[in-house]
C-alpha positions in Angstrom: 132.1 65.5 118.7 130.9 69.1 118.8 132.8 72.3 118.5 133.1 72.7 122.3 134.6 69.2 122.5 137.0 69.8 119.7 138.2 73.1 121.3 138.7 71.4 124.6 140.8 68.6 123.1 142.7 71.0 121.0 143.6 73.4 124.1 144.7 70.1 126.0 147.0 69.2 123.2 148.6 72.6 123.2 148.9 72.9 126.9 150.6 69.5 127.0 153.5 71.0 125.1 153.6 74.6 126.5 157.3 75.3 125.4 156.8 74.0 121.9 153.5 75.9 121.4 155.2 79.1 122.6 158.1 78.7 120.3 155.8 78.0 117.5 154.0 81.3 118.2 157.1 83.4 118.1 157.1 84.1 114.4 153.3 85.3 114.6 154.2 87.5 117.7 157.1 89.3 116.1 155.3 89.6 112.8 152.2 91.1 114.3 154.3 93.3 116.6 156.4 94.4 113.5 153.2 95.4 111.5 151.9 97.5 114.4 155.2 99.2 115.1 155.9 99.8 111.5 152.4 101.3 110.6 152.5 103.4 113.8 155.8 104.9 112.9 154.7 105.6 109.4 151.3 107.2 110.4 153.3 109.4 113.0 155.9 110.4 110.4 153.0 111.2 107.9 150.9 113.3 110.4 154.0 115.3 111.3 155.1 116.1 107.7 151.4 117.1 107.0 151.4 119.5 109.9 154.6 121.1 108.8 153.6 121.4 105.2 150.2 122.8 106.1 151.9 125.2 108.3 153.5 126.6 105.1 150.2 126.9 103.6 149.3 124.7 100.4 148.4 127.9 98.5 151.8 129.4 99.2 155.0 129.6 97.3 158.3 130.0 99.4 161.4 131.8 98.1 164.5 131.5 100.2 167.7 133.4 99.7 170.8 131.5 98.7 173.6 134.0 98.4 176.3 133.5 95.8 179.7 135.0 96.9 181.3 135.3 93.6 180.0 134.5 90.0 181.2 135.9 86.7 178.7 137.2 84.1 179.2 136.8 80.2 181.5 139.9 80.2 183.8 138.3 82.9 182.4 140.8 85.5 182.7 139.3 89.1 179.3 139.7 90.6 178.3 139.3 94.3 174.7 138.1 94.8 173.4 138.6 98.1 170.1 136.9 97.6 166.5 138.3 98.0 165.6 141.9 99.0 162.6 144.1 99.8 162.3 145.2 96.2 161.9 141.7 95.1 159.0 141.2 97.5 157.2 144.5 96.2 158.0 143.6 92.6 156.4 140.1 92.9 153.4 141.6 94.6 152.7 144.1 91.8 153.8 142.3 88.6 152.6 138.8 89.3 148.8 138.8 88.8 148.6 135.4 90.8 150.2 136.6 93.9 147.5 138.0 96.5 150.2 138.8 99.1 154.0 138.9 99.2 155.4 138.7 102.7 159.1 139.2 103.4 161.0 137.8 106.4 164.5 138.5 108.0 165.6 136.2 110.6 168.2 136.9 113.4 169.1 133.6 115.3 170.0 132.9 118.9 168.8 136.3 120.4 168.4 136.4 124.1 165.1 137.6 125.4 165.0 138.8 129.0 162.2 139.6 131.4 163.4 140.2 135.1 165.5 137.2 136.0 164.0 135.0 133.2 165.5 134.7 129.8 165.1 132.5 126.7 167.1 132.2 123.5 164.8 132.9 120.5 164.9 133.4 116.7 164.0 137.0 115.9 161.6 137.3 112.8 161.3 140.7 111.1 158.3 140.5 108.9 154.9 142.2 107.9 151.3 141.9 109.3 150.0 139.7 106.6 152.3 137.0 107.8 149.3 135.7 110.2 146.9 135.3 107.3 149.3 133.9 104.9 150.5 131.2 107.2 147.1 130.8 109.1 148.9 131.7 112.4 146.9 131.1 115.6 147.3 134.2 118.1 146.5 132.8 121.5 146.5 136.1 123.4 146.5 139.7 122.2 147.1 140.7 118.5 149.8 140.7 115.9 151.3 144.1 115.3 149.9 146.3 112.6 151.0 148.6 109.7 151.3 151.7 112.0 153.8 149.7 114.1 155.6 148.9 110.9 155.6 152.5 109.4 157.0 153.9 112.6 159.4 151.0 113.3 157.9 150.6 116.9 159.4 148.5 119.4 156.6 145.8 119.7 156.7 142.0 119.5 154.7 138.8 119.5 156.2 135.9 121.4 156.2 132.3 120.4 154.6 129.9 122.8 157.6 128.5 124.5 159.2 131.9 124.9 156.1 133.3 126.7 156.1 130.3 129.0 159.7 130.6 130.0 159.5 134.5 130.6 156.0 134.8 131.9 155.1 131.3 133.0 151.3 131.7 133.9 151.2 135.4 133.8 149.6 137.2 130.9 152.2 138.7 128.8 150.2 141.1 126.7 151.2 144.7 127.4 154.3 143.7 129.3 157.9 144.6 128.3 160.8 142.3 127.3 164.4 143.0 126.5 166.0 141.9 123.3 169.7 142.8 123.1 169.7 146.4 124.7 166.2 147.3 123.5 162.9 147.1 125.3 159.9 145.8 123.3 156.1 145.8 124.4 154.5 142.4 123.9 151.3 142.8 121.7 150.5 139.2 121.3 151.2 135.5 122.1 151.4 132.7 119.3 149.6 129.5 120.1 151.6 126.2 120.0 153.0 125.1 116.6 154.8 121.9 115.5 158.6 121.8 115.4 159.8 121.8 111.8 162.5 119.4 110.4 163.7 121.3 107.4 160.7 120.5 105.0 159.6 123.6 103.1 162.5 125.6 103.6 161.7 127.0 107.1 164.8 125.2 108.5 165.1 122.8 111.4 163.9 124.8 114.4 161.1 125.0 117.1 158.7 127.7 115.8 157.5 128.2 119.4 160.9 129.8 120.1 160.3 132.6 117.3 159.7 136.2 118.3 158.1 138.4 115.7 158.9 142.1 115.2 158.1 144.7 112.5 160.7 144.3 109.6 161.4 148.0 109.7 162.2 147.8 113.4 164.7 145.1 112.7 166.2 147.1 109.8 166.6 150.2 111.8 167.3 149.2 115.3 169.4 146.1 115.0 172.9 145.9 113.6 172.7 143.5 110.5 175.8 142.4 108.6 175.6 144.3 105.1 177.0 141.2 103.6 173.9 139.0 104.5 170.7 139.0 102.4 168.4 141.9 103.0 165.6 139.3 103.1 165.9 135.7 104.1 162.5 134.5 103.0 159.5 135.7 100.9 156.1 134.0 101.2 153.8 134.4 98.2 150.1 133.7 98.9 148.6 132.6 95.6 144.9 133.5 94.6 144.3 130.6 92.5 145.1 127.0 94.1 145.1 125.4 90.6 147.8 127.7 89.4 150.2 127.4 92.0 152.8 125.8 89.6 152.3 128.7 87.2 152.7 131.3 89.7 156.0 129.8 90.9 157.3 129.7 87.3 156.3 133.3 86.9 158.1 134.4 90.1 161.3 132.6 89.1 161.3 134.4 85.6 160.8 137.6 87.3 163.6 137.1 89.9 165.7 135.9 87.2 165.3 139.2 85.3 165.9 141.1 88.5 169.1 139.0 89.5 170.6 138.8 86.0 170.0 135.1 85.9 172.1 134.5 89.1 170.7 131.7 90.9 170.8 133.2 94.4 167.6 132.1 95.6 165.6 128.8 96.0 161.8 128.2 95.3 159.7 125.7 97.4 156.3 124.7 96.5 154.5 123.2 99.6 151.9 121.4 97.3 154.6 119.6 95.6 156.2 118.7 98.8 152.9 117.2 100.1 152.6 115.1 96.8 156.1 113.9 97.1 155.8 113.2 100.8 152.6 111.1 100.2 154.3 109.0 97.5 157.4 108.6 99.7 154.9 107.4 102.6 153.3 105.0 100.3 156.5 103.4 99.4 157.6 103.3 103.1 154.3 101.6 104.1 154.7 99.0 101.3 158.4 98.2 102.2 157.5 97.9 105.8 154.5 96.0 105.2 156.4 93.6 103.2 159.0 93.0 105.9 156.4 92.5 108.4 154.4 90.2 106.1 157.6 88.0 105.4 157.7 87.7 109.4 154.1 86.4 109.4 154.9 84.1 106.5 157.8 82.5 108.4 155.5 82.2 111.5 152.9 80.4 109.2 155.4 77.9 108.0 156.4 77.3 111.5 152.9 76.6 112.5 152.5 74.2 109.5 155.8 72.5 110.4 154.8 71.8 114.0 151.5 70.8 113.2 152.5 68.1 110.8 155.1 66.9 113.6 152.2 66.9 116.0 150.0 64.8 113.7 152.9 62.4 113.2 153.5 61.8 116.9 149.7 61.6 117.5 148.7 59.2 114.7 147.8 56.5 117.2 145.4 58.9 119.1 143.7 59.9 115.9 143.3 56.2 115.1 141.6 55.8 118.5 139.4 58.7 118.1 138.2 57.6 114.7 137.5 54.0 116.1 135.5 55.6 118.7 133.2 57.4 116.3 134.9 60.6 115.5 134.5 61.7 111.9 137.1 63.1 109.5 135.2 66.5 109.9 135.9 66.2 113.8 139.5 65.5 113.2 139.8 68.2 110.6 138.3 70.7 113.0 140.3 69.5 116.0 143.6 70.2 114.4 142.5 73.3 112.5 141.3 74.7 115.9 144.8 73.9 117.3 146.4 76.0 114.4 144.1 78.9 114.7 144.6 79.0 118.7 148.3 79.1 118.0 148.1 82.1 115.6 145.3 83.8 117.6 147.4 83.7 120.9 150.4 84.8 119.0 148.4 87.7 117.7 147.1 88.8 121.0 150.7 88.7 122.4 152.2 90.5 119.3 149.6 93.2 119.6 150.6 93.9 123.3 154.4 93.8 122.3 153.8 96.0 119.3 152.0 98.6 121.5 155.0 98.5 124.0 157.6 98.7 121.2 155.7 101.9 119.6 155.7 103.5 123.2 159.5 102.6 123.5 160.4 104.1 120.0 158.4 107.3 120.9 160.1 107.6 124.1 163.6 106.9 123.4 164.0 107.7 119.7 161.8 110.8 119.9 159.8 109.8 117.0 156.1 110.6 116.8 153.9 107.5 116.5 150.2 106.8 116.1 148.6 103.5 117.0 145.6 103.2 114.8 142.8 100.8 115.7 142.7 99.8 112.0 146.3 98.6 112.0 145.7 96.5 115.2 142.5 95.0 113.6 144.4 94.3 110.4 147.3 92.6 112.3 144.9 90.5 114.3 142.9 89.4 111.2 146.2 88.4 109.4 147.3 86.4 112.3 144.1 84.5 112.4 144.2 84.1 108.6 147.7 82.6 109.0 146.5 80.1 111.4 143.6 79.0 109.1 145.7 79.0 105.8 148.7 77.1 107.1 146.6 74.9 109.3 144.2 73.5 106.6 147.0 71.3 105.0 148.1 69.5 108.3 144.4 69.2 109.6 143.3 67.8 106.3 146.2 65.3 106.3 145.2 64.3 109.9 141.5 63.7 108.8 142.4 61.7 105.8 144.6 59.2 107.8 143.2 55.7 107.7 141.8 54.6 110.9 143.1 50.9 111.0 146.8 52.0 109.8 146.7 54.7 112.5 145.8 52.1 115.2 148.9 50.0 114.1 151.4 53.0 114.2 154.0 52.9 116.7 
């Protein structure tokens, strides 16, 4: 009996018990679907975190204000620590030899930006021109403001991608005017699209496409800012030696401790360390999710073995007849091994389709980014085929070793 005949006989045997064959495949179906869904979720989460961390710049150190309302020093004097200030930014730039640039930022949230009948809520960012180079921002149209704008506290702004789209739609925004609070600003540039942050790296949980950038001096002189708030919300340090980022962060911390009398009113975030921690967490996540999916496939394989053993028992007489008609042990082994592989193969195909649908559903309804990798599909498919072979060998071998005479007598 050649392979084609064995395949035909195996297919007929499975078709004769459709419901049983389908129920046997369920373990493989859900196992493969779980593998694809879990890997796609993990890949999507990893890419999103990488985008956010790279947005902060792997050669940067981020300092965030963390105001302390009251704290007593060693003499019992009550101190109010407001966080970071402009002099901190200047000192870090001058006194830390590893710092190439020090860029302060001040944020004013939920500002209404108007243009004719259109409006958009935005986060107003007061900063300096170096921000573009430090964070590798993409200016889609126009230019970022310059130091002449900073020195003269001019009313100029750069719009985030979403703000521009809401106010100007398909019009060119550069050179046009928008109103922020009661002040008119001239648009000098428009930012390219950026990923939404989720709190990694200290930039907060917000959509960066809803930011509007203005000179820091303009914000200081032309907007009412609560005096109890930090003068600067964030300082971004660009480090000139990527191998000495940790050392640069320690030097910055020591300098700020001196300037702030050892009051802990700021936080330090090192994106490079965040990246390493994120990659470690992602590896653990993949291992755990892979183990869970692997257990599903193991259960599916055991189900295949169980059904194949039951099938052999009820088809013992048929095996005896085939042996009596000239079928060899190799033919019987091949027949039942093909049946096992067909079950796992078919379950793998259906599992891939369900896994793809699950991924799309998770992406749509849970608002999680997912990435379906061809490699994960190939791996899941190979594992399902391997399960069929591994768990089908024992039943097939048992069928092949049956005594033909005893099989013919079996009732």
